[in-house]
Backbone as CSV, one residue per row, in Angstrom:
resi,resn,N_x,N_y,N_z,CA_x,CA_y,CA_z,C_x,C_y,C_z
1,UNK,0.832,-1.164,0.008,-0.020,0.006,-0.012,0.901,1.248,-0.007
2,UNK,0.583,2.134,-0.886,1.389,3.359,-1.014,0.623,4.533,-0.354
3,UNK,1.307,5.310,0.479,0.669,6.412,1.160,1.219,7.752,0.675
4,UNK,1.925,7.790,-0.377,2.462,9.082,-0.855,1.374,9.843,-1.662
5,UNK,1.507,11.134,-1.677,0.531,11.986,-2.400,0.965,12.044,-3.830
6,UNK,0.088,11.714,-4.776,0.481,11.683,-6.183,0.800,13.095,-6.688
7,UNK,1.922,13.219,-7.429,2.382,14.525,-7.932,1.328,15.160,-8.851
8,UNK,0.597,14.332,-9.611,-0.337,14.879,-10.536,-1.550,15.508,-9.838
9,UNK,-1.750,15.265,-8.541,-2.838,15.925,-7.799,-2.358,17.157,-7.060
10,UNK,-1.089,17.423,-7.086,-0.552,18.564,-6.417,-1.102,19.878,-6.997
11,UNK,-1.053,19.977,-8.329,-1.546,21.177,-8.981,-3.041,21.433,-8.731
12,UNK,-3.939,20.437,-8.922,-5.338,20.728,-8.649,-5.610,21.161,-7.204
13,UNK,-4.892,20.581,-6.267,-5.128,20.978,-4.848,-4.604,22.380,-4.608
14,UNK,-3.424,22.703,-5.019,-2.843,24.037,-4.815,-3.662,25.072,-5.594
15,UNK,-4.036,24.781,-6.820,-4.809,25.710,-7.638,-6.178,25.944,-7.036
16,UNK,-6.781,24.890,-6.484,-8.100,25.044,-5.867,-8.045,25.945,-4.642
17,UNK,-6.938,25.990,-3.977,-6.802,26.868,-2.797,-6.853,28.318,-3.230
18,UNK,-6.642,28.660,-4.499,-6.583,30.039,-4.931,-7.984,30.505,-5.420
19,UNK,-9.004,29.635,-5.375,-10.361,30.000,-5.823,-10.914,31.251,-5.126
20,UNK,-10.701,31.415,-3.834,-11.224,32.695,-3.208,-10.685,33.962,-3.879
21,UNK,-9.485,33.880,-4.397,-8.931,35.052,-5.117,-9.718,35.302,-6.393
22,UNK,-9.988,34.206,-7.147,-10.778,34.307,-8.384,-12.182,34.862,-8.020
23,UNK,-12.805,34.365,-6.979,-14.122,34.809,-6.597,-14.098,36.281,-6.194
24,UNK,-13.063,36.663,-5.445,-12.940,38.064,-5.005,-12.834,39.023,-6.239
25,UNK,-12.055,38.606,-7.200,-11.896,39.446,-8.404,-13.194,39.501,-9.206
26,UNK,-13.810,38.383,-9.438,-15.042,38.342,-10.231,-16.170,39.082,-9.494
27,UNK,-16.214,38.999,-8.220,-17.331,39.632,-7.489,-17.208,41.161,-7.463
28,UNK,-16.131,41.709,-7.941,-15.918,43.134,-8.055,-16.518,43.698,-9.349
29,UNK,-16.907,42.810,-10.263,-17.438,43.209,-11.561,-18.716,44.013,-11.380
30,UNK,-18.832,45.115,-12.093,-20.069,45.944,-12.012,-21.281,45.176,-12.572
31,UNK,-21.053,44.352,-13.584,-22.133,43.592,-14.183,-22.758,42.549,-13.216
32,UNK,-21.951,42.109,-12.302,-22.384,41.053,-11.387,-22.703,41.573,-9.955
33,UNK,-22.634,42.869,-9.768,-22.857,43.442,-8.430,-24.230,43.060,-7.887
34,UNK,-24.224,42.479,-6.690,-25.480,42.092,-6.033,-26.046,40.772,-6.520
35,UNK,-25.400,40.110,-7.410,-25.890,38.838,-7.960,-24.952,37.710,-7.509
36,UNK,-25.144,37.309,-6.299,-24.162,36.363,-5.653,-24.060,35.068,-6.381
37,UNK,-25.193,34.484,-6.804,-25.152,33.211,-7.479,-24.405,33.321,-8.821
38,UNK,-24.668,34.398,-9.568,-23.968,34.651,-10.809,-22.440,34.850,-10.608
39,UNK,-22.116,35.553,-9.519,-20.694,35.805,-9.191,-19.997,34.452,-8.981
40,UNK,-20.602,33.578,-8.220,-20.000,32.275,-7.957,-19.884,31.480,-9.233
41,UNK,-20.932,31.439,-10.040,-20.929,30.682,-11.272,-19.877,31.161,-12.222
42,UNK,-19.783,32.457,-12.434,-18.796,33.023,-13.371,-17.366,32.713,-12.814
43,UNK,-17.185,32.927,-11.530,-15.841,32.624,-10.922,-15.473,31.201,-11.090
44,UNK,-16.477,30.297,-10.966,-16.189,28.864,-11.147,-15.779,28.565,-12.583
45,UNK,-16.505,29.151,-13.571,-16.133,28.954,-14.969,-14.723,29.470,-15.263
46,UNK,-14.430,30.659,-14.787,-13.098,31.253,-14.997,-12.050,30.343,-14.367
47,UNK,-12.274,29.928,-13.176,-11.343,29.102,-12.421,-11.122,27.756,-13.115
48,UNK,-12.196,27.126,-13.545,-12.097,25.836,-14.257,-11.304,25.985,-15.538
49,UNK,-11.589,27.060,-16.289,-10.848,27.300,-17.547,-9.364,27.505,-17.263
50,UNK,-9.032,28.235,-16.234,-7.665,28.487,-15.887,-6.984,27.212,-15.376
51,UNK,-7.715,26.398,-14.651,-7.168,25.102,-14.207,-6.834,24.183,-15.402
52,UNK,-7.757,24.046,-16.314,-7.518,23.221,-17.500,-6.367,23.766,-18.328
53,UNK,-6.390,25.105,-18.553,-5.269,25.725,-19.330,-3.948,25.553,-18.650
54,UNK,-3.925,25.754,-17.342,-2.660,25.560,-16.623,-2.198,24.145,-16.609
55,UNK,-3.118,23.213,-16.561,-2.767,21.774,-16.537,-2.056,21.379,-17.813
56,UNK,-2.363,22.043,-18.919,-1.779,21.683,-20.190,-0.315,22.048,-20.279
57,UNK,0.109,22.961,-19.404,1.486,23.453,-19.478,2.365,22.941,-18.307
58,UNK,1.822,21.994,-17.562,2.650,21.451,-16.461,3.725,20.538,-16.952
59,UNK,4.826,20.439,-16.206,5.859,19.512,-16.612,5.412,18.051,-16.457
60,UNK,6.057,17.163,-17.170,5.733,15.735,-17.104,5.770,15.268,-15.649
61,UNK,4.855,14.421,-15.302,4.776,13.900,-13.944,3.727,14.689,-13.135
62,UNK,3.436,15.914,-13.532,2.460,16.723,-12.835,1.188,16.854,-13.645
63,UNK,1.224,16.472,-14.889,0.069,16.546,-15.781,-0.790,15.286,-15.577
64,UNK,-2.094,15.440,-15.566,-2.969,14.245,-15.417,-2.712,13.256,-16.570
65,UNK,-2.641,11.994,-16.221,-2.385,10.924,-17.192,-3.697,10.322,-17.646
66,UNK,-4.036,10.491,-18.922,-5.217,9.826,-19.486,-6.515,10.329,-18.854
67,UNK,-7.601,9.624,-19.245,-8.935,10.005,-18.831,-9.132,9.883,-17.335
68,UNK,-8.564,8.823,-16.727,-8.692,8.626,-15.304,-7.989,9.736,-14.483
69,UNK,-6.811,10.148,-14.997,-6.089,11.227,-14.300,-6.860,12.554,-14.371
70,UNK,-7.446,12.830,-15.511,-8.246,14.052,-15.636,-9.510,13.957,-14.813
71,UNK,-10.130,12.773,-14.733,-11.335,12.592,-13.910,-11.034,12.798,-12.467
72,UNK,-9.922,12.228,-11.971,-9.580,12.333,-10.550,-9.204,13.800,-10.242
73,UNK,-8.466,14.460,-11.124,-8.096,15.853,-10.918,-9.350,16.740,-10.899
74,UNK,-10.286,16.461,-11.822,-11.504,17.254,-11.834,-12.374,17.011,-10.575
75,UNK,-12.276,15.805,-10.038,-13.008,15.515,-8.801,-12.403,16.326,-7.638
76,UNK,-11.080,16.464,-7.629,-10.469,17.260,-6.594,-10.872,18.717,-6.726
77,UNK,-10.811,19.274,-7.880,-11.216,20.667,-8.121,-12.693,20.860,-7.785
78,UNK,-13.513,19.905,-8.248,-14.962,19.987,-8.008,-15.326,19.905,-6.532
79,UNK,-14.583,19.066,-5.769,-14.774,18.961,-4.330,-14.468,20.266,-3.664
80,UNK,-13.390,20.899,-4.041,-13.057,22.189,-3.454,-14.127,23.238,-3.781
81,UNK,-14.624,23.238,-5.027,-15.631,24.188,-5.433,-16.909,23.983,-4.632
82,UNK,-17.244,22.740,-4.343,-18.458,22.485,-3.537,-18.285,22.998,-2.105
83,UNK,-17.117,22.832,-1.563,-16.861,23.384,-0.221,-16.917,24.914,-0.241
84,UNK,-16.329,25.514,-1.223,-16.448,26.962,-1.345,-17.840,27.423,-1.565
85,UNK,-18.646,26.671,-2.320,-20.046,27.025,-2.555,-20.809,27.033,-1.241
86,UNK,-20.564,26.048,-0.396,-21.269,26.030,0.896,-20.875,27.237,1.717
87,UNK,-19.641,27.585,1.748,-19.173,28.768,2.529,-19.771,30.036,1.876
88,UNK,-19.779,30.115,0.543,-20.297,31.307,-0.153,-21.793,31.436,0.126
89,UNK,-22.519,30.356,0.133,-23.963,30.391,0.447,-24.198,30.891,1.858
90,UNK,-23.396,30.443,2.755,-23.553,30.866,4.174,-23.261,32.342,4.279
91,UNK,-22.176,32.788,3.602,-21.810,34.202,3.718,-22.788,35.153,2.978
92,UNK,-23.295,34.690,1.848,-24.143,35.575,1.046,-25.611,35.475,1.430
93,UNK,-26.051,34.407,2.118,-27.454,34.273,2.423,-27.681,33.917,3.901
94,UNK,-26.668,34.000,4.713,-26.814,33.582,6.072,-27.550,34.565,6.952
95,UNK,-28.782,34.234,7.256,-29.578,35.125,8.121,-28.989,35.198,9.515
96,UNK,-28.463,34.093,10.002,-27.876,34.110,11.366,-26.693,35.049,11.418
97,UNK,-25.842,35.011,10.426,-24.706,35.917,10.384,-25.201,37.400,10.252
98,UNK,-26.237,37.584,9.474,-26.783,38.929,9.334,-27.310,39.471,10.658
99,UNK,-27.855,38.585,11.474,-28.316,39.066,12.810,-27.089,39.491,13.649
100,UNK,-26.039,38.737,13.599,-24.850,39.120,14.369,-24.269,40.414,13.872
101,UNK,-24.302,40.621,12.540,-23.803,41.871,11.977,-24.641,43.058,12.408
102,UNK,-25.950,42.888,12.449,-26.841,43.971,12.903,-26.542,44.337,14.358
103,UNK,-26.231,43.309,15.181,-25.901,43.588,16.590,-24.539,44.280,16.678
104,UNK,-23.618,43.870,15.825,-22.291,44.499,15.857,-22.368,45.982,15.495
105,UNK,-23.187,46.319,14.488,-23.279,47.677,13.975,-24.151,48.579,14.838
106,UNK,-24.852,48.009,15.817,-25.710,48.778,16.678,-24.930,49.273,17.872
107,UNK,-25.128,50.562,18.238,-24.407,51.098,19.404,-24.973,50.580,20.729
108,UNK,-26.154,49.971,20.693,-26.771,49.433,21.897,-27.466,48.099,21.591
109,UNK,-27.827,47.362,22.612,-28.576,46.070,22.353,-29.878,46.376,21.577
110,UNK,-30.290,45.382,20.804,-31.510,45.539,19.973,-32.540,44.508,20.363
111,UNK,-33.811,44.890,20.200,-34.909,43.944,20.333,-34.936,43.046,19.125
112,UNK,-35.537,41.885,19.229,-35.634,40.973,18.108,-36.276,41.598,16.874
113,UNK,-37.334,42.397,17.103,-38.008,43.069,15.974,-37.074,44.060,15.256
114,UNK,-36.249,44.749,16.012,-35.277,45.708,15.413,-34.276,44.954,14.562
115,UNK,-33.813,43.791,15.052,-32.854,43.014,14.280,-33.500,42.539,12.967
116,UNK,-34.730,42.059,13.038,-35.466,41.592,11.846,-35.655,42.734,10.849
117,UNK,-35.914,43.958,11.373,-36.147,45.097,10.500,-34.864,45.517,9.792
118,UNK,-33.725,45.259,10.370,-32.462,45.666,9.769,-31.888,44.632,8.743
119,UNK,-32.551,43.497,8.660,-32.073,42.474,7.679,-32.085,43.018,6.285
120,UNK,-31.078,42.670,5.525,-30.871,43.088,4.147,-30.914,44.634,4.034
121,UNK,-30.210,45.281,4.872,-30.102,46.749,4.867,-31.444,47.461,4.952
122,UNK,-32.346,46.887,5.723,-33.621,47.531,5.946,-34.768,46.895,5.175
123,UNK,-34.515,45.907,4.353,-35.587,45.257,3.609,-36.421,44.369,4.544
124,UNK,-35.850,43.938,5.647,-36.568,43.155,6.633,-36.727,41.709,6.261
125,UNK,-37.361,40.954,7.117,-37.539,39.531,6.874,-38.525,39.247,5.734
126,UNK,-39.397,40.155,5.435,-40.324,40.014,4.342,-39.580,39.787,3.021
127,UNK,-38.359,40.332,2.914,-37.553,40.153,1.697,-37.283,38.680,1.467
128,UNK,-36.980,37.926,2.476,-36.662,36.504,2.287,-37.878,35.829,1.607
129,UNK,-39.028,36.068,2.162,-40.253,35.447,1.646,-40.483,35.844,0.165
130,UNK,-40.389,37.144,-0.144,-40.595,37.598,-1.534,-39.540,36.983,-2.483
131,UNK,-38.290,36.959,-1.995,-37.190,36.471,-2.808,-37.414,34.970,-3.097
132,UNK,-37.813,34.203,-2.127,-38.002,32.777,-2.326,-39.203,32.513,-3.229
133,UNK,-40.255,33.266,-3.075,-41.439,33.087,-3.955,-41.028,33.423,-5.397
134,UNK,-40.240,34.470,-5.608,-39.800,34.844,-6.965,-38.955,33.696,-7.524
135,UNK,-38.100,33.088,-6.711,-37.283,31.975,-7.185,-38.140,30.747,-7.572
136,UNK,-39.151,30.443,-6.779,-40.019,29.323,-7.068,-40.816,29.578,-8.349
137,UNK,-41.247,30.796,-8.528,-41.992,31.155,-9.755,-41.071,31.064,-10.957
138,UNK,-39.851,31.617,-10.856,-38.925,31.576,-11.957,-38.523,30.127,-12.324
139,UNK,-38.524,29.239,-11.355,-38.155,27.840,-11.596,-39.336,27.035,-12.105
140,UNK,-40.510,27.664,-12.154,-41.693,26.973,-12.677,-42.369,26.037,-11.679
141,UNK,-42.145,26.258,-10.366,-42.755,25.372,-9.392,-44.057,25.948,-8.870
142,UNK,-44.229,27.256,-8.954,-45.485,27.882,-8.554,-45.901,28.839,-9.668
143,UNK,-47.164,29.225,-9.687,-47.642,30.230,-10.623,-48.640,31.104,-9.930
144,UNK,-48.791,32.313,-10.460,-49.752,33.249,-9.912,-51.116,32.997,-10.537
145,UNK,-52.128,33.031,-9.687,-53.513,32.982,-10.186,-54.200,34.186,-9.542
146,UNK,-54.091,35.302,-10.200,-54.620,36.543,-9.667,-53.693,36.952,-8.508
147,UNK,-54.230,37.172,-7.326,-53.409,37.551,-6.172,-52.911,36.296,-5.427
148,UNK,-53.369,35.109,-5.850,-53.017,33.869,-5.174,-51.891,33.155,-5.879
149,UNK,-51.326,32.182,-5.185,-50.251,31.320,-5.756,-50.726,29.911,-5.748
150,UNK,-50.305,29.168,-6.775,-50.668,27.772,-6.898,-49.461,26.963,-7.278
151,UNK,-49.413,25.711,-6.842,-48.364,24.809,-7.181,-48.572,24.386,-8.666
152,UNK,-47.516,24.338,-9.432,-47.647,23.914,-10.824,-47.887,22.386,-10.798
153,UNK,-48.760,21.882,-11.634,-49.149,20.474,-11.574,-48.009,19.485,-11.874
154,UNK,-47.083,19.857,-12.705,-46.024,18.917,-13.038,-44.798,19.110,-12.154
155,UNK,-44.057,20.161,-12.394,-42.780,20.345,-11.714,-42.976,20.590,-10.204
156,UNK,-43.842,21.530,-9.862,-44.058,21.830,-8.435,-44.528,20.625,-7.681
157,UNK,-45.520,19.908,-8.207,-46.034,18.705,-7.551,-44.954,17.625,-7.465
158,UNK,-44.134,17.517,-8.480,-43.073,16.495,-8.493,-42.051,16.791,-7.422
159,UNK,-41.634,18.052,-7.302,-40.656,18.442,-6.298,-41.186,18.208,-4.889
160,UNK,-42.471,18.526,-4.673,-43.103,18.330,-3.370,-43.145,16.786,-3.043
161,UNK,-43.468,16.003,-4.084,-43.480,14.548,-3.865,-42.106,14.020,-3.475
162,UNK,-41.044,14.518,-4.159,-39.690,14.125,-3.781,-39.327,14.570,-2.367
163,UNK,-39.773,15.744,-2.000,-39.537,16.248,-0.649,-40.207,15.350,0.378
164,UNK,-41.453,14.959,0.135,-42.114,14.075,1.072,-41.404,12.729,1.177
165,UNK,-40.933,12.195,0.084,-40.202,10.926,0.098,-38.916,11.089,0.926
166,UNK,-38.202,12.216,0.730,-36.954,12.451,1.469,-37.228,12.552,2.961
167,UNK,-38.318,13.196,3.329,-38.705,13.315,4.750,-38.944,11.915,5.334
168,UNK,-39.682,11.075,4.588,-39.994,9.723,5.064,-38.766,8.832,5.132
169,UNK,-37.968,8.846,4.074,-36.806,7.980,3.978,-35.748,8.328,5.023
170,UNK,-35.481,9.627,5.123,-34.386,10.062,6.027,-34.856,10.450,7.405
171,UNK,-36.145,10.372,7.706,-36.666,10.703,9.006,-36.447,12.185,9.360
172,UNK,-36.509,13.018,8.309,-36.271,14.453,8.533,-37.480,15.091,9.157
173,UNK,-37.198,16.171,9.890,-38.282,17.028,10.387,-38.647,17.951,9.279
174,UNK,-39.889,18.265,9.089,-40.270,19.205,8.050,-39.568,20.549,8.300
175,UNK,-39.134,21.195,7.207,-38.460,22.476,7.367,-39.444,23.609,7.352
176,UNK,-38.944,24.781,7.742,-39.783,25.974,7.654,-40.564,26.268,8.914
């Protein structure tokens, strides 16, 4: 059994550690300002292209060998991107962190209602609800019927059915 770290995985690991730099640069773009998901997506594409391009110029022994080498290297880079995505989601959408930030920026202690009102720079908690409804409608899971909302018969109903199965199979507590 060999316990050494393969040289051909050195570049994907080291390069993956630089993704926060790519994300920081991309997130400064005026076109992507305030669009956190798009920022991460574009940064990922730029980073993947740079990784593939850089891999082509590595010295022998550090370049992925064949399809399996490329597959393993891409799994390393993809794993790092998934970890970064989790952290990015927490930082860009973390209500709990936003509460702490509101308390930090306040010169005195705040009531729970005051913290909720300061969420999203004054948009309040209602913003979360409106934002999530807009996302569900854009994804085709709900539709407007006048002032009311309805589940779409195909996609919305299918997603809810999968959700119910996941709750039953994994013994999850219903969310929300």
